[in-house]
N, C-alpha and C positions, 0 to 999 in steps of 0.2 A: 449757161444757166447758173443762177446764183442760189446757193443753198442745196440741201439734200432732202429727199423725201417729199412729203405732201406739201410742205411749205416752200418748195423751190419755185422760183419764178424766172421767166425769160425777160431780160431787159427790153427787148424789142416790143413785147406785149405790153409791158408797163409804160414804155414811152408812147406807144400808140394810144393807150387809154388816156394818158395825160394830155396828149395832143387833141384827142377828140373832146375831152372836157374843156380845154382851152378854147377850141373853136365854138363849142356850144355856148360858153360864157360870153365870148365876143359877139356872137350872133344876137344874144339876148340884150347885152349892153348896147350894141349898135342899133337894135330896134328901138329901145327906149330913147337913145340919143336922137335918132331920126324923128321919132314922133314928137319929141320936145321942140323940134325946129320947124315943124310944119303945122298948119292949122288943120285940126281934125274935124272934118265935116260930119254931119249926122249920118250920112250914108256910109262913110268909112268906119265910123264908130259902130254902126250896126253890123257891118261886115266883119269887123274884128271881134265882135261879141259872139258871133256864131262860129268862129274859126275852130275853137276846141272841139265842138260837136262834129264839125265837118271832118276833122282829122280822125276822130274816133270812128266815124262811119267809113272813111277811106281805108282804115286799117282792118276793121272788123267785117266790112261788107263782103269782100271776097271769101272770107272764111265762112260766113253765113251762107253765101251762094253755093259754095262747094260742100256745105255741111249736110248732115242728115237730121234725123228726128231729134237727137239730143241738142243740136245747135238751134234748131227752130223752136224747140220747147223753151230753151234758155232765152231766146229772143222774145218769146211771149212773156216770160217772167220779167224781163227788163221793161217791156212796155207796160205791164200792169203796175210794177213798182214805181215807175216814172209817173204814170197817170195818177196813182194814189198819193205819192209823197212829193213829187216835183223835185226830187233830189237826185242829181245825176250820179254822184258818187255812190249813193246807196243802191241805185238801179244797176250800176256796173258791177258792184260787189255781189249783188243778188244774181246777176247774170253769170258771173264767173262761178259762183257756188252752184247755181242750177246746172250749168253745163258739166261740171265735175260730177254732180250727183246723177244727172241723166245719162252720162256716158258710163257710169258704173252700173246703172240699172238696165241699160239697153244693150 
């Protein structure tokens, strides 16, 4: 361990975080490199455009399925905000705020 007190850090932890950052950056650069070398069909472009939403659903779906009234209420808030604004970021922020609020109330 290097340093003392609250600011001490473990070299293995720092090395692991840096390695994960490098792998993430290489994956992104590699994806851009690959897409530049192939012809992107309309079907592939449509699939790539919905990928971020699919990832969000894959992460949040199990939490919602195992959740209770607070999570279901927050999901309703997300649906209403998305329907009214068509802004994914605003809908997700509203959902996070709603689940925190509903958990405090329930």
